[in-house]
KOLTITI-712959 format. One record per residue (C-alpha): residue number from 0; x, y, z. Coordinates in pm, whole numbers. Last residue first. Layout:
// KOLTITI-712959
    k      c1      c2      c3
  NUM       X       Y       Z
...
***
This chain:
// KOLTITI-712959
    k      c1      c2      c3
  835    2783   -4242    4227
  834    2784   -4296    3853
  833    3034   -4574    3876
  832    2808   -4769    4124
  831    2513   -4725    3885
  830    2729   -4853    3600
  829    2793   -5170    3798
  828    2431   -5268    3777
  827    2443   -5324    3404
  826    2101   -5459    3321
  825    2114   -5659    2992
  824    1891   -5524    2705
  823    1641   -5755    2555
  822    1367   -5664    2793
  821    1403   -5287    2769
  820    1490   -5142    2423
  819    1388   -5421    2186
  818    1110   -5587    2376
  817     972   -5262    2508
  816     983   -5110    2165
  815     813   -5411    2009
  814     535   -5379    2266
  813     518   -4996    2210
  812     444   -5046    1838
  811      72   -4951    1800
  810      73   -4688    2071
  809     393   -4538    1940
  808     225   -4467    1604
  807      18   -4196    1770
  806     314   -4001    1900
  805     372   -3976    2282
  804     290   -3667    2486
  803     457   -3734    2819
  802     264   -3739    3152
  801     482   -3640    3446
  800     496   -3898    3732
  799     871   -3975    3694
  798     956   -3607    3742
  797     699   -3565    4031
  796     842   -3873    4214
  795    1214   -3767    4164
  794    1160   -3421    4299
  793    1427   -3174    4167
  792    1197   -2979    3937
  791    1375   -2671    3797
  790    1181   -2348    3740
  789    1205   -2175    3399
  788    1360   -1830    3419
  787    1688   -1927    3260
  786    1489   -2075    2964
  785    1575   -2421    2860
  784    1305   -2489    2609
  783    1337   -2157    2433
  782    1002   -2019    2306
  781    1100   -1746    2053
  780     773   -1575    1941
  779     676   -1323    2215
  778    1002   -1245    2385
  777    1231   -1278    2087
  776    1002   -1081    1857
  775     969    -801    2107
  774    1335    -785    2185
  773    1414    -788    1806
  772    1178    -501    1755
  771    1324    -297    2040
  770    1679    -354    1911
  769    1573    -250    1557
  768    1421      76    1688
  767    1745     153    1877
  766    1949      79    1562
  765    1725     303    1350
  764    1761     595    1588
  763    2135     529    1636
  762    2186     559    1267
  761    1998     882    1250
  760    2208    1062    1508
  759    2035    1392    1460
  758    2144    1742    1364
  757    1871    1992    1453
  756    1528    1988    1270
  755    1380    1783    1556
  754    1431    2072    1797
  753    1190    2279    1591
  752    1300    2609    1439
  751    1230    2494    1085
  750     965    2754    1004
  749     660    2585     854
  748     695    2251    1037
  747     708    2387    1388
  746     482    2121    1531
  745     370    2223    1873
  744      -2    2217    1784
  743       7    1924    1553
  742    -223    2026    1272
  741    -391    1780    1037
  740    -324    1844     668
  739    -576    2011     437
  738    -574    2394     495
  737    -215    2443     628
  736     -70    2210     369
  735    -256    2390      97
  734    -117    2722     221
  733     240    2579     218
  732     185    2467    -143
  731      76    2816    -238
  730     379    2959     -55
  729     622    2759    -254
  728     902    3006    -320
  727     907    3122      42
  726     927    2768     166
  725    1206    2679     -78
  724    1410    2982      16
  723    1388    2904     391
  722    1531    2566     374
  721    1423    2217     271
  720    1470    2059     610
  719    1178    2218     778
  718     963    2145     476
  717    1025    1769     515
  716     726    1647     714
  715     497    1887     530
  714     583    1764     183
  713     493    1410     268
  712     166    1517     422
  711      96    1732     117
  710     140    1430    -111
  709    -100    1233     110
  708    -370    1501      95
  707    -327    1554    -283
  706    -402    1185    -349
  705    -712    1211    -133
  704    -842    1533    -289
  703    -807    1447    -653
  702    -691    1717    -886
  701    -381    1547   -1014
  700    -134    1838   -1054
  699     -23    1778    -696
  698     184    1490    -827
  697     437    1740    -969
  696     491    1869    -620
  695     587    1518    -512
  694     868    1492    -767
  693     985    1856    -695
  692     998    1771    -318
  691    1152    1425    -349
  690    1509    1531    -379
  689    1654    1187    -294
  688    1839    1352      -4
  687    1524    1524     127
  686    1313    1205     118
  685    1601    1018     283
  684    1602    1291     552
  683    1241    1195     633
  682    1362     839     675
  681    1617     939     938
  680    1365    1169    1108
  679    1110     885    1151
  678     781    1032    1300
  677     592     931     978
  676     840     808     709
  675     726     444     641
  674     362     512     692
  673     369     820     463
  672     550     624     192
  671     287     350     214
  670       6     607     187
  669     177     753    -124
  668     206     407    -278
  667    -163     338    -211
  666    -273     669    -361
  665     -68     604    -676
  664    -207     251    -703
  663    -570     365    -679
  662    -506     630    -944
  661    -360     362   -1170
  660    -645     109   -1102
  659    -915     364   -1174
  658    -777     483   -1511
  657    -898     838   -1561
  656   -1175    1028   -1740
  655   -1313     713   -1888
  654   -1392     694   -2258
  653   -1211     376   -2330
  652    -918     318   -2559
  651    -878     535   -2872
  650    -557     378   -2982
  649    -707      27   -3003
  648   -1005     160   -3201
  647    -780     339   -3447
  646    -548      46   -3494
  645    -851    -166   -3586
  644   -1040    -442   -3401
  643   -1332    -614   -3576
  642   -1626    -607   -3349
  641   -1663    -879   -3082
  640   -2010   -1037   -3059
  639   -2121    -997   -2698
  638   -2170   -1262   -2432
  637   -1811   -1374   -2347
  636   -1618   -1058   -2448
  635   -1821    -850   -2204
  634   -1745   -1074   -1907
  633   -1444   -1024   -1922
  632   -1272    -744   -2104
  631   -1211    -771   -2478
  630   -1461    -503   -2576
  629   -1309    -269   -2322
  628    -962    -275   -2466
  627    -741    -138   -2183
  626    -418      53   -2153
  625    -579     398   -2181
  624    -350     591   -1949
  623    -516     891   -1767
  622    -336     823   -1437
  621      -3     752   -1604
  620     -18    1055   -1834
  619    -105    1278   -1535
  618     199    1130   -1348
  617     451    1234   -1608
  616     726    1039   -1443
  615     930    1051   -1123
  614     644     895    -916
  613     775     548    -958
  612    1126     661    -885
  611     993     816    -560
  610     834     479    -476
  609    1165     299    -538
  608    1364     554    -348
  607    1155     484     -36
  606    1133     100     -86
  605    1512      62     -75
  604    1516    -297      63
  603    1625    -167     404
  602    1325      64     404
  601    1088    -229     336
  600    1269    -430     604
  599    1213    -150     854
  598     854    -115     774
  597     778    -492     819
  596     948    -482    1162
  595     785    -151    1258
  594     438    -289    1185
  593     502    -585    1398
  592     641    -353    1658
  591     322    -147    1666
  590     104    -448    1744
  589    -232    -557    1593
  588    -326    -212    1468
  587      16    -156    1312
  586      13    -508    1158
  585    -332    -439    1006
  584    -229    -104     847
  583     112    -232     722
  582     -25    -548     574
  581    -312    -376     399
  580     -72    -120     258
  579     156    -388     118
  578    -144    -579     -21
  577    -276    -271    -208
  576      62    -159    -348
  575     134    -517    -470
  574    -203    -560    -630
  573    -210    -225    -815
  572     154    -255    -936
  571      76    -599   -1077
  570    -241    -466   -1243
  569     -45    -186   -1404
  568     218    -427   -1535
  567     -42    -642   -1705
  566    -211    -339   -1853
  565     117    -230   -2008
  564     174    -582   -2144
  563    -186    -607   -2281
  562    -159    -270   -2453
  561     171    -371   -2620
  560       9    -713   -2716
  559    -280    -528   -2889
  558     -38    -295   -3064
  557     174    -590   -3179
  556    -128    -776   -3312
  555    -241    -470   -3505
  554     110    -416   -3658
  553     111    -777   -3781
  552     340   -1076   -3693
  551     276   -1115   -3325
  550     484   -1359   -3127
  549     378   -1724   -3127
  548     348   -1886   -2782
  547     174   -1588   -2646
  546     328   -1348   -2385
  545      99   -1261   -2084
  544     176   -1522   -1824
  543     560   -1508   -1849
  542     558   -1124   -1853
  541     717   -1071   -1510
  540    1071   -1153   -1623
  539    1313   -1072   -1342
  538    1584    -806   -1400
  537    1937    -922   -1500
  536    1906    -823   -1869
  535    1761    -487   -1789
  534    1454    -312   -1925
  533    1442      41   -1792
  532    1209     111   -1501
  531     993     425   -1515
  530     669     230   -1586
  529     712      29   -1268
  528     649    -347   -1319
  527    1011    -456   -1270
  526    1044    -242    -962
  525     725    -373    -815
  524     842    -734    -879
  523    1165    -659    -690
  522     972    -485    -417
  521     751    -798    -364
  520    1062   -1020    -348
  519    1243    -796    -101
  518     936    -788     131
  517     895   -1167     123
  516    1262   -1230     178
  515    1262   -1007     487
  514     948   -1184     623
  513    1105   -1528     614
  512    1118   -1583     990
  511     809   -1391    1080
  510     558   -1484     805
  509     375   -1760    1009
  508     367   -1555    1332
  507     256   -1253    1133
  506     -30   -1447     968
  505    -159   -1596    1293
  504    -151   -1252    1461
  503    -341   -1094    1167
  502    -607   -1368    1175
  501    -652   -1294    1547
  500    -542   -1512    1837
  499    -527   -1260    2118
  498    -197   -1263    2293
  497    -213   -1283    2671
  496     134   -1175    2788
  495     331   -1409    3009
  494     408   -1313    3363
  493     407    -963    3504
  492     632   -1046    3800
  491     871   -1258    3590
  490     932   -1043    3280
  489     955    -711    3473
  488    1155    -463    3277
  487    1079    -607    2930
  486     717    -648    3016
  485     700    -289    3127
  484     862    -156    2809
  483     620    -364    2598
  482     321    -221    2783
  481     446     130    2710
  480     499      50    2343
  479     151     -96    2320
  478     -14     203    2488
  477     160     445    2256
  476      67     229    1956
  475    -300     246    2053
  474    -270     627    2021
  473    -299     877    2305
  472    -423    1215    2172
  471    -396    1532    2373
  470    -622    1808    2237
  469    -754    1929    2579
  468    -409    1869    2725
  467    -254    2116    2482
  466    -517    2380    2569
  465    -450    2338    2944
  464     -77    2357    2887
  463    -124    2682    2690
  462    -347    2832    2960
  461     -94    2752    3229
  460     183    2894    3016
  459     -21    3217    2979
  458     -46    3238    3354
  457     329    3247    3417
  456     525    2941    3554
  455     636    2921    3914
  454     427    2619    4002
  453     294    2426    3698
  452     330    2074    3833
  451     111    1832    3627
  450     323    1749    3323
  449     608    1573    3516
  448     829    1394    3262
  447    1153    1542    3390
  446    1110    1825    3644
  445    1326    2089    3485
  444    1542    2371    3601
  443    1597    2745    3541
  442    1267    2876    3649
  441    1134    3091    3357
  440    1327    2974    3053
  439    1418    2620    3161
  438    1071    2564    3296
  437     912    2677    2968
  436    1142    2457    2754
  435    1071    2149    2968
  434     700    2230    2970
  433     683    2242    2589
  432     892    1927    2549
  431     671    1741    2802
  430     350    1853    2623
  429     491    1742    2291
  428     595    1410    2426
  427     240    1338    2540
  426     131    1386    2182
  425     -96    1666    2063
  424    -366    1635    1799
  423    -564    1895    1605
  422    -921    1799    1482
  421    -912    1769    1110
  420   -1108    1942     831
  419   -1016    2299     912
  418   -1307    2535     922
  417   -1527    2760     706
  416   -1233    2899     521
  415   -1261    3273     450
  414   -1313    3331      81
  413   -1139    3648     -49
  412   -1252    3700    -409
  411   -1627    3723    -316
  410   -1574    4072    -176
  409   -1470    4223    -505
  408   -1187    4468    -442
  407   -1310    4823    -519
  406   -1247    4945    -167
  405    -888    4825    -172
  404    -782    5040    -462
  403    -683    4843    -770
  402    -372    4617    -817
  401    -464    4428    -495
  400    -151    4290    -325
  399    -243    3984    -125
  398    -564    3882    -296
  397    -426    3982    -629
  396    -131    3753    -577
  395    -361    3466    -500
  394    -553    3516    -828
  393    -230    3568   -1026
  392     -67    3244    -926
  391     205    3214    -672
  390     464    2963    -762
  389     834    2990    -784
  388     990    2641    -816
  387    1172    2719   -1147
  386    1403    2947    -956
  385    1420    3311    -849
  384    1127    3545    -778
  383    1084    3445    -416
  382    1450    3457    -330
  381    1505    3781    -512
  380    1221    3941    -315
  379    1366    3812       7
  378    1711    3950     -54
  377    1591    4294    -165
  376    1383    4370     134
  375    1010    4380     102
  374     761    4608     283
  373     887    4929     132
  372     602    5036     -90
  371     286    4987     102
  370     444    5045     444
  369     322    4804     699
  368     124    4934    1000
  367    -211    4902     825
  366    -174    4523     800
  365    -392    4418     511
  364    -735    4289     601
  363    -761    3920     691
  362    -795    3598     503
  361    -483    3615     283
  360    -295    3802     555
  359    -315    3499     789
  358      45    3371     761
  357     197    3719     744
  356     297    3839     402
  355     611    3950     222
  354     541    4106    -108
  353     553    3978    -463
  352     554    4142    -809
  351     740    4458    -711
  350     570    4767    -827
  349     568    4943   -1168
  348     399    5276   -1136
  347      37    5254   -1250
  346     -61    5409   -1581
  345    -358    5178   -1623
  344    -204    5055   -1954
  343     137    5006   -1788
  342     -19    4812   -1499
  341    -198    4577   -1746
  340     121    4518   -1940
  339     317    4439   -1619
  338      50    4195   -1503
  337      43    4016   -1842
  336     421    3982   -1841
  335     419    3858   -1476
  334     149    3604   -1569
  333     356    3480   -1869
  332     661    3431   -1658
  331     463    3268   -1379
  330     303    3027   -1625
  329     643    2916   -1743
  328     780    2888   -1380
  327     509    2661   -1248
  326     168    2702   -1095
  325      60    2487    -801
  324    -239    2258    -854
  323    -594    2376    -776
  322    -708    2219    -452
  321    -921    1899    -453
  320   -1228    1905    -226
  319   -1250    1703      98
  318   -1562    1513     203
  317   -1419    1170     116
  316   -1113    1250     328
  315   -1324    1330     634
  314   -1542    1018     587
  313   -1237     789     578
  312   -1079     964     876
  311   -1378     905    1102
  310   -1339    1175    1367
  309   -1205    1258    1715
  308   -1147     883    1786
  307   -1303     766    2109
  306   -1122     812    2443
  305    -893     529    2548
  304    -997     251    2785
  303    -789     -12    2625
  302   -1089    -218    2522
  301   -1265     100    2385
  300    -960     181    2182
  299    -967    -165    2034
  298   -1328    -137    1933
  297   -1268     197    1753
  296    -961      51    1573
  295   -1149    -262    1469
  294   -1426     -43    1316
  293   -1169     158    1123
  292   -1000    -158    1004
  291   -1336    -296     886
  290   -1381      23     689
  289   -1039     -12     532
  288   -1079    -379     443
  287   -1062    -697     644
  286    -788    -941     755
  285    -921   -1262     593
  284   -1090   -1123     280
  283    -846    -839     205
  282    -559   -1074     271
  281    -707   -1341      41
  280    -779   -1068    -224
  279    -418    -948    -222
  278    -278   -1295    -240
  277    -510   -1387    -529
  276    -405   -1075    -723
  275     -41   -1144    -650
  274     -56   -1509    -767
  273    -263   -1413   -1079
  272      -5   -1152   -1180
  271     287   -1378   -1101
  270     196   -1662   -1335
  269     479   -1894   -1220
  268     696   -1997   -1521
  267    1018   -1846   -1388
  266    1033   -2103   -1107
  265    1393   -2126    -973
  264    1476   -1760   -1040
  263    1481   -1648    -677
  262    1203   -1402    -757
  261     960   -1688    -845
  260    1040   -1883    -533
  259     985   -1572    -323
  258     642   -1510    -486
  257     537   -1870    -455
  256     627   -1863     -85
  255     403   -1556     -37
  254     129   -1752    -201
  253     178   -2044      46
  252     182   -1792     336
  251    -157   -1656     228
  250    -313   -2002     277
  249    -236   -2000     644
  248      37   -2229     781
  247      53   -2552     986
  246    -183   -2747     750
  245    -501   -2937     834
  244    -680   -2671    1033
  243    -558   -2341     892
  242    -692   -2031    1076
  241    -736   -1740     833
  240    -834   -1923     509
  239   -1071   -2162     690
  238   -1211   -1885     910
  237   -1290   -1673     597
  236   -1450   -1976     429
  235   -1667   -2039     730
  234   -1771   -1676     747
  233   -1863   -1672     379
  232   -2063   -1996     416
  231   -2262   -1845     699
  230   -2349   -1552     471
  229   -2430   -1776     178
  228   -2664   -1982     395
  227   -2850   -1665     486
  226   -2938   -1579     125
  225   -2748   -1293     -47
  224   -2972   -1011    -171
  223   -2788    -737      18
  222   -2461    -822    -147
  221   -2128    -909       5
  220   -1809    -959    -197
  219   -1577   -1219     -40
  218   -1757   -1525    -192
  217   -1710   -1398    -544
  216   -1359   -1281    -491
  215   -1237   -1603    -313
  214   -1412   -1834    -558
  213   -1297   -1650    -865
  212    -936   -1635    -735
  211    -928   -2010    -656
  210   -1061   -2095   -1004
  209    -813   -1866   -1171
  208    -525   -2000    -957
  207    -596   -2357   -1075
  206    -635   -2266   -1441
  205    -325   -2050   -1435
  204    -115   -2316   -1265
  203    -208   -2574   -1521
  202    -136   -2349   -1821
  201     186   -2198   -1687
  200     448   -2297   -1953
  199     199   -2248   -2240
  198     155   -1873   -2159
  197     516   -1806   -2270
  196     870   -1851   -2156
  195    1157   -1771   -2397
  194    1498   -1938   -2395
  193    1353   -2269   -2252
  192    1575   -2466   -2021
  191    1445   -2307   -1706
  190    1086   -2368   -1800
  189    1163   -2738   -1858
  188    1336   -2758   -1516
  187    1042   -2597   -1339
  186     776   -2806   -1511
  185     966   -3131   -1423
  184    1019   -3017   -1064
  183     647   -3006    -994
  182     650   -2890    -631
  181     430   -2585    -703
  180     204   -2800    -928
  179     144   -3054    -646
  178      74   -2777    -395
  177    -175   -2627    -645
  176    -341   -2966    -688
  175    -388   -2994    -310
  174    -533   -2645    -291
  173    -763   -2729    -583
  172    -917   -3013    -381
  171    -953   -2784     -70
  170   -1125   -2518    -284
  169   -1366   -2769    -442
  168   -1505   -2893    -111
  167   -1875   -2923    -206
  166   -1974   -2598     -28
  165   -1697   -2414    -215
  164   -1825   -2522    -558
  163   -2181   -2415    -480
  162   -2067   -2075    -349
  161   -1863   -2023    -667
  160   -2155   -2140    -885
  159   -2389   -1877    -752
  158   -2126   -1606    -778
  157   -2041   -1689   -1139
  156   -2409   -1735   -1212
  155   -2478   -1373   -1117
  154   -2168   -1236   -1294
  153   -2271   -1413   -1621
  152   -2637   -1297   -1584
  151   -2525    -933   -1536
  150   -2302    -953   -1848
  149   -2594   -1045   -2080
  148   -2758   -1340   -2252
  147   -2621   -1639   -2055
  146   -2602   -2004   -2150
  145   -2255   -1990   -2302
  144   -2142   -1773   -2010
  143   -2143   -2064   -1768
  142   -2050   -1811   -1493
  141   -1674   -1812   -1491
  140   -1670   -2049   -1183
  139   -1857   -2306   -1401
  138   -1605   -2265   -1682
  137   -1324   -2307   -1424
  136   -1476   -2641   -1327
  135   -1466   -2752   -1684
  134   -1112   -2631   -1708
  133   -1020   -2843   -1406
  132   -1173   -3149   -1566
  131    -974   -3090   -1883
  130    -654   -3047   -1675
  129    -715   -3379   -1491
  128    -758   -3555   -1824
  127    -424   -3412   -1946
  126    -239   -3510   -1625
  125    -358   -3870   -1626
  124    -360   -3989   -1263
  123    -727   -3934   -1203
  122    -848   -3773    -882
  121    -969   -3458   -1047
  120   -1241   -3650   -1218
  119   -1404   -3724    -887
  118   -1435   -3347    -844
  117   -1619   -3333   -1179
  116   -1880   -3602   -1069
  115   -1929   -3421    -741
  114   -2001   -3106    -945
  113   -2262   -3306   -1148
  112   -2433   -3429    -838
  111   -2443   -3084    -684
  110   -2599   -2939    -997
  109   -2866   -3214    -992
  108   -2947   -3148    -632
  107   -2971   -2767    -694
  106   -3215   -2794    -983
  105   -3086   -2811   -1338
  104   -3223   -2573   -1602
  103   -2937   -2320   -1577
  102   -2685   -2597   -1659
  101   -2862   -2676   -1983
  100   -3023   -3013   -2063
   99   -3043   -3233   -2369
   98   -2803   -3490   -2229
   97   -2685   -3468   -1865
   96   -2369   -3684   -1826
   95   -2256   -3699   -2188
   94   -2366   -3346   -2253
   93   -2177   -3220   -1946
   92   -1846   -3376   -2054
   91   -1825   -3217   -2393
   90   -1985   -2904   -2261
   89   -1732   -2845   -1993
   88   -1419   -2896   -2198
   87   -1570   -2691   -2487
   86   -1647   -2400   -2246
   85   -1291   -2404   -2109
   84   -1157   -2384   -2465
   83   -1388   -2094   -2539
   82   -1238   -1901   -2247
   81    -884   -2012   -2354
   80    -906   -1800   -2668
   79    -900   -1483   -2442
   78    -579   -1567   -2261
   77    -380   -1306   -2471
   76    -616   -1039   -2348
   75    -493   -1100   -1997
   74    -739   -1242   -1739
   73    -767   -1160   -1372
   72    -832    -798   -1451
   71   -1185    -882   -1568
   70   -1287   -1016   -1232
   69   -1184    -700   -1053
   68   -1365    -483   -1306
   67   -1685    -687   -1271
   66   -1681    -648    -889
   65   -1625    -269    -902
   64   -1270    -159    -793
   63   -1121    -249    -463
   62   -1094    -154     -96
   61   -1215     200    -164
   60   -1131     542    -302
   59   -1404     730    -482
   58   -1282     909    -795
   57   -1466    1195    -968
   56   -1145    1361   -1089
   55   -1160    1736   -1083
   54   -1034    1855   -1426
   53    -668    1893   -1495
   52    -572    2245   -1599
   51    -200    2193   -1556
   50    -197    1963   -1866
   49      96    1730   -1869
   48     399    1788   -2084
   47     507    2086   -1874
   46     614    1842   -1605
   45     934    1775   -1787
   44    1058    2123   -1704
   43    1404    2223   -1823
   42    1321    2228   -2189
   41    1018    2452   -2137
   40    1220    2678   -1909
   39    1485    2713   -2182
   38    1215    2797   -2433
   37    1098    3080   -2201
   36    1459    3205   -2182
   35    1483    3209   -2561
   34    1151    3401   -2589
   33    1288    3686   -2372
   32    1089    3777   -2056
   31    1348    3662   -1810
   30    1319    3436   -1508
   29    1642    3435   -1311
   28    1834    3112   -1346
   27    1844    2904   -1032
   26    2143    2881    -795
   25    2144    2537    -639
   24    2006    2489    -293
   23    2249    2296     -75
   22    2168    1928     -34
   21    2148    1822     331
   20    2440    1592     397
   19    2332    1235     467
   18    2287    1070     800
   17    2304     687     792
   16    1998     491     906
   15    1926     340     570
   14    2214     388     328
   13    2143     677      99
   12    2214     636    -271
   11    2369     874    -511
   10    2244    1234    -587
    9    1871    1191    -620
    8    1629     974    -806
    7    1674     600    -782
    6    1785     456   -1114
    5    1949     150    -992
    4    1859     -51    -685
    3    1504     -45    -551
    2    1511    -414    -455
    1    1837    -386    -273
    0    1998    -706    -145
***
């Protein structure tokens, strides 16, 4: 079952693990200076719609957006009337219990007493009464906005009430109600019978999920002013969500089950946006965010005796500056015209527009041994000039071939880089490959994996090996793979592995047997929410919790609903991309084969073409989208008088430079794509086959350092497969890769001479990986009762003397059991004689 089916970019579909023929470069039209030709370029290039001169985006990547923004995204604009409904439900009950008082005026004991009264109301049988009590509790969790004067007060009381509700057991009560609603067959059947599903079908579920989300998000977020009891309460809540006591599964697994039930078509009324937001925040709370991951990684390396990390990757990326985007064919044509006109005015003889350069010529003086005029052969010059992908802007060209004499060149034009941002890394395998090639060349035989013996090799090889070992990096994954190989070889002598019971380990064990279904379901919803997806009759309906009961009748209502639907889809993409990235990162740290298991099922479900399809759009328009109405956002809409909405105010949107959630989603999806393809040649070939290079290059137009870094990483791993012509036509991109992406010393990414670029049995690579994953899962999580390695006890006394765990009810009924099974049964002594 393919989640990314239909509409994937590229010629046909690649089956995972199956080698695909490398696409041959198509002949490109030669750039001409005629207006018709320029119009042709404009029609051929979709990316010309976006502005190339994108300003630098002041975006700081983190675990989530600001606290207020995360709470606002829980509600759709269609749900706005329900805020006042919640308030009415609360005030009608509150004024009967506590007359002539406000919630803010009660002391803590009185607040506790009233919350306990509400929790008692959840026990009633009447469904409508129970819903009214749940709405009153939701109003408390929303910050009793009727008594507040500004947004800060609403957020403050929302946090205060969330801690109070948790301490009195509200979350457990709502968890029971949520289980009841999930199993409510009447609601499922009525939703299945309706031709159109709206907000009314998911009222109870939305109220329950909203209360749980507000409690998780408010308790998760730490603030310096939090009292000590809140900190202990936060840790207790985290443990309760991570390590279930009363149930056999963590809370996140219940939400994963809701996702799969929704995608199966049995429960179309589930409010998927709220489920996914809650699932993401529960994972973020229980497993930890990116900074917690970095701290866990440092601690794990210390435990394994590995050297510390060379740098903090989060800080390095935050310190990077965005590069100017590559120029495209239309700009090149205009630049070439301007250059030719300038040369004619100065009386210079027309020279070739581009010249061959060494890799460091930009930063060094020109090579005096090269001829000024004859340094380019005809074939190379044609390759560079041809095609829409040609991209060297005028500034860089002047740095290589100055139009004026060298002594007049402004010195500030050539800026030597102060240093590369990343420390280079070398794998053990790289050192082995280097020594194997050197021994074959100089001695004529190899010594296997021996990296110490250097006898017979020249002195420069000794120096090279020394440099490689200085930058050798052993990852946690390398240690885990080596340990796994030893456990497979010697299962009896090494005994059972001690597995640390972390929240991540508990979650993986719970997800293991249904994990493929979870991944397919998430990708199906991601496909339905992607802006590039076309509406299909067979696709799942993710708009059940945003469409009103009565469809809009005016143009203004239609515009508002259109913005709401687009915002709804963006929030779904944000939550899925964030939770998938969290899962991949935590599973990789916990054990590499847990990560590989999730990755392989994502690849099998067509995650790679799905992400490429997502980016095959005008990415600048997506990042600067204005699908929000700030005056309707919570908590602003609860304390401020709403102005009259007009078509002009809806079209204007907010004044932000970019949409935080969309940029966050794009970076997350790029990081997921990097994790799926890193060191996997078969998956890298999928990027090539689906023609991802022009799609990714368009994403470089977004001037944000972190997004550019992950785009450049994806381009780097496939440059060796794209051919010589592509590399020469994209020298500016190659320079950006050199400056921003970490260097692997033996990685021949820029030339394609590496051994990994040769034909490869991709199917065998995936099959070997799958066999290793299955062996790991079988060894650690399958506990067969009659294992062939289990010792057999032949002693009658020890067998009869073993203590058996008997169920609790047996202690109450064992006398009846003895009477029925022992005393009332006749003893057949002759059967013993027959057995002998």
